[in-house]
Phi, psi and omega in degrees: 000140184245188188291169185292160178254128179275123186243022179113150178066015179075018183261136179248123175254119192301155170085002184263212191262138175273121175242025182289157178201173176219156179193155180243113182228148176300141182288147177285172172293145177044058183299142173228129175288107183223125172274105184267119185248331186230150174214143179211174184215136177275184182289343179269356176091016177274116178273135181233123180249139176234160177179218180204159180287124183289346180268313183254348185073015181278150182286139183227155175219161174211147181231158179207126180287338187222006182086352183251310186261113178252149172291157173297130178310133180229155175297144178287114179057026179072015186293135174250030174250145181296136173194104178278106180275115190260339186200162184207148175216172181218140183267177185295337178272002177085019178274120175274136177230127176242148177228160178181216177214158180261189185294347175258008185067024178271145185291137182227155173218165176212151181231154177210137182268348179228359181085353182241321177266104188247151173285157170292134177308130184231156182286142183290115184052029177073013188297137177243027173254145180305123176201110180266113185266117187259343186205155179212142175220171179221138181276173177294339180274357176097007178277122175273132180227120176251149177231160174181214186216157177269186179288345177263003180083014181282143183286132184241162172212162178209151184225156177205138178270350182226006183078353180244328178256107188250154170282154171298134177302131185230158179288148178286116181057025177073021186292135176244030174250145182293128176211109181275093185272125193247341184205162186209139174226164179220135180272180184292336179276357181091014175276117179269138183230124172251148171230166181177211181202161185276178176295336179253021170065051165250142186289141182233159170215162178208149185228156178207135184268355181223358182088348187248321182258106187249150168284158171292128180309137185226158179296140176291115184049029178070006183293127178254017174293154181291109174193140176239129179265125187260334190204148179216143177221174182218142177265181182292343176269003178087015178276120174268138180228127181239144177231158179186221182198163169289126188292330184270313188267333184085004181289152188279136179240156172214162173208154182224157176208136178280342184224004178085349184245326180252116187244153169285159175290134180306131186228162178293142172290106182056027176070017184296133175246034176252137184296129174199107179278102186269114191262335188208156184212143174216175180217139180265182188291346175271354177092019178273125178267131179229133181233147181228161176180218183201160179280197190263155170303134004267017185244056188287058184282149183291133180233160176218159174214151179230163177202132179275349182227358181091344192240327179261107187249150170284161174289132183304128181237155179287149176289116178051030180063026184299140171237028173254123181295129170218155175257125173249127186240341180226158177208143180216157180228138179271182184290345178273352184090014177279116174278136180224125180246142182228153176188222179199163177270116184295344179275313184263339186065021174276146181284146179230160174220158168220155187219158179204134175280343184228001180086353183239331183256105183251148162287163171293133181303134181227163182301143177232121002278000000 
């Protein structure tokens, strides 16, 4: 067993993979230390990334109209309170909603109608219970659903019909088993699917038809093999695809489900036995799945993999042959098919982005802005 894997929001879940790295790169103009963990894009093509200042842990955001020119990371509503913003989504009306936790590990959210003017992160329903919210999505009907975990590692969810009025995070189906739920997606029918892993690193899923009534997290196809699922997405046909890695070897894994409930056994991407921690996945309107992540310390080079059907994957490859360590935690794709991945440089703590028009040809991740 090796050192812990950092999975966003500054959280380390013990016994996992170490993906730390260092590198010396010339500093960008007006550098801001921002761990960028989540990114989304609205119907107008505005990309919005969220995270936090790695020095102060204050909440930050950055925007880009085309994925290339980014605003300097700025505080959400000038907030000088700790709030690790782990994820962001946007509804059909253009309302951005981000979730995370404050210095007391209480669940927080923030909203913005334009991606730039944010509310100060506030506690969900005034909750003063430990709840680290790791992911958020929104259905076509406008229901926001966030997931996370309690201080005991129990799986949590919270819902909101407007992004501002939230339920208090509650356990999924009253579960008292450890389940680190890391990502959530929803199909066009309103079926929510969350993925994650157990305390002993087996892949999990849970489903809900309304965002509030959840199944107890269960093993994917009953598999007890070592694998941790980090991200999930769904295409227009309702195919859910999840990605992650083997906790011990660090090899890249994926699993698929046509309904969110019946999953394939997590399997290696193209049989790859090369270390690649796949952190995020998305799919474009043509059905092309693209996943991003990084290799192993001390060579945490940025990697990507693609699949036209969710099952047949390319072997994860470095972005543009990059040999600069970066961590990539989020990916989004606009209506034109432009993929944008975000993360940060572990040596400088500056935010980085990379983009691709086809999922395969990427620029070397660079500082943003």
